[in-house]
Every structure is written in C-alpha cells, then in structure tokens.
C-alpha positions as CSV (number, residue, x, y, z in Angstrom):
1,X,-12.7,-2.6,8.0
2,X,-12.0,0.5,6.1
3,X,-14.4,3.3,4.9
4,X,-13.6,5.3,1.7
5,X,-14.8,8.7,0.7
6,X,-14.2,10.1,-2.8
7,X,-14.3,13.6,-3.7
8,X,-12.7,16.0,-6.3
9,X,-15.1,15.0,-9.4
10,X,-16.9,17.5,-11.4
11,X,-17.5,18.9,-14.7
12,X,-14.3,20.0,-17.0
13,X,-13.8,20.7,-20.8
14,X,-11.9,18.2,-22.6
15,X,-8.0,18.9,-22.2
16,X,-8.4,20.1,-18.6
17,X,-7.6,18.3,-15.3
18,X,-9.1,17.3,-12.3
19,X,-7.6,15.8,-9.1
20,X,-9.7,13.0,-7.3
21,X,-9.2,12.2,-3.5
22,X,-9.9,9.4,-1.6
23,X,-10.1,9.5,2.3
24,X,-9.7,6.3,4.4
25,X,-10.7,5.9,7.9
26,X,-11.2,2.9,10.0
27,X,-8.0,0.8,10.0
28,X,-4.2,1.5,9.4
29,X,-4.0,2.8,5.9
30,X,-0.5,1.6,5.1
31,X,-2.1,-2.0,5.3
32,X,-4.0,-1.5,2.1
33,X,-3.0,-1.3,-1.7
34,X,-5.5,1.1,-3.3
35,X,-6.9,1.1,-6.7
36,X,-9.1,3.5,-8.8
37,X,-11.9,2.2,-11.2
38,X,-14.4,3.6,-13.3
39,X,-17.8,2.9,-14.8
40,X,-19.5,4.6,-17.6
41,X,-23.5,4.3,-18.2
42,X,-24.0,1.1,-19.8
43,X,-20.5,-0.2,-19.4
44,X,-18.7,-2.4,-16.9
45,X,-16.5,-1.1,-14.2
46,X,-12.9,-0.9,-15.5
47,X,-9.4,-0.6,-13.8
48,X,-8.0,2.7,-13.9
49,X,-4.8,2.8,-11.7
50,X,-3.5,1.0,-8.7
51,X,-0.8,1.7,-6.1
52,X,1.0,-0.6,-3.6
53,X,1.2,0.0,0.3
54,X,4.3,2.1,0.2
55,X,3.3,4.0,-2.8
56,X,6.3,3.2,-4.6
57,X,4.8,0.8,-7.1
58,X,2.0,1.9,-9.6
59,X,0.2,0.5,-12.4
60,X,-2.1,2.0,-15.0
61,X,-4.6,0.8,-17.6
62,X,-3.1,1.6,-21.0
63,X,-6.0,4.1,-21.9
64,X,-4.9,6.5,-19.1
65,X,-1.0,5.9,-19.1
66,X,0.7,9.1,-19.3
67,X,-2.2,11.2,-18.6
68,X,-3.2,10.0,-15.0
69,X,-1.0,9.6,-11.8
70,X,-2.0,7.8,-8.8
71,X,-0.2,8.5,-5.6
72,X,-0.8,8.3,-1.7
73,X,0.0,9.9,1.4
74,X,0.0,7.4,4.4
75,X,0.1,10.0,6.9
76,X,-3.1,11.5,5.7
77,X,-4.7,8.5,4.9
78,X,-5.4,9.5,1.3
79,X,-5.2,8.1,-2.3
80,X,-5.0,10.6,-4.9
81,X,-5.8,10.3,-8.9
82,X,-4.4,13.4,-10.7
83,X,-6.1,13.4,-14.3
84,X,-4.6,15.5,-17.1
85,X,-5.5,16.0,-20.8
86,X,-8.9,14.6,-20.0
87,X,-11.0,13.2,-22.7
88,X,-14.9,12.9,-23.1
89,X,-14.0,9.1,-23.1
90,X,-13.0,9.5,-19.4
91,X,-16.4,10.5,-18.5
92,X,-17.7,7.9,-15.7
93,X,-18.3,7.4,-12.0
94,X,-14.9,7.0,-10.5
95,X,-14.3,4.4,-7.4
96,X,-11.5,4.0,-5.1
97,X,-10.9,0.6,-3.6
98,X,-8.9,-1.0,-0.9
99,X,-7.4,-4.4,-0.4
100,X,-5.9,-5.3,2.6
101,X,-2.7,-7.3,2.1
102,X,0.9,-8.3,3.6
103,X,2.5,-8.2,0.0
104,X,4.3,-5.2,-1.7
105,X,2.6,-5.7,-4.9
106,X,-0.4,-4.1,-6.7
107,X,-3.5,-5.6,-8.4
108,X,-5.7,-4.5,-11.1
109,X,-8.6,-6.9,-10.6
110,X,-11.8,-5.3,-9.3
111,X,-12.7,-8.6,-7.5
112,X,-9.6,-8.5,-5.4
113,X,-10.6,-5.5,-3.6
114,X,-12.6,-5.8,-0.5
115,X,-13.8,-2.2,0.1
116,X,-15.2,0.3,-2.3
117,X,-16.3,4.0,-1.9
118,X,-19.5,5.5,-3.2
119,X,-17.9,7.0,-6.4
120,X,-17.4,10.5,-7.8
121,X,-18.7,11.6,-11.1
122,X,-16.4,13.1,-13.7
123,X,-17.9,14.5,-16.6
124,X,-15.5,15.6,-19.6
125,X,-17.4,18.0,-22.3
126,X,-15.8,18.2,-25.8
C-alpha cells in the first residue's frame, strides 16, 4: 500500500504558475505509475497528466498540453506537476494517484488507479 500527500496548491492570477508535489510513502515508489487528476465543483473528476514508472513516458489531457509538465523523482518518492500559463478554467482540486504495475506504460483512466491523495486546491483568478 502507498500513501500520497499533495502540496503546492494555492491562489494565482491567470497567466501565473504553480508547481504541485505529491509525496509517496509506504512502498517502492518506482513500482507505481502516477497520474494527476482534477475536479472542479459540480464537475466530474478529469484526467490531467500521467507518467510511467521510469518517468520516460508521459501523457497529457489536450486542455493542458503545452502548459503543464509532469515529472517524477524516484529517489525522492515524489511526482510533480508544473503548471504554467494558468487559466481560470484550471481552477479545481488536484489529486495525485498511483497504480501498481509491472508494465512500462501510462494510463489515463481514473478507475485504473488504486491509491489517491486527499487533493490540493488550485484557484486561478481572472
């Protein structure tokens, strides 16, 4: 089992940047592919970005492609989400998630992830 704790959220003006972190503990971090998801009030949780176990393969939602970057540091048991050129539409609670796997691929389906953090709020003002 793995525990996930997100940090780095906050209030930022449109066009600004934030970096979210997700610290993992409990099992070998490199055994997990990781993902970031977000949920705005009244909306369903949606996929943002995912990264494979080694960090060499990433995938992004079209809405964030070119603005957000997911990365991981397996030595620090941490996955990051660098968010640039933020827009009011990015306002949501952001969650990291972990999926234990033997494969080298990524996955963008929330249902595939076994473990979830509590989330960190990101608010972008116009």
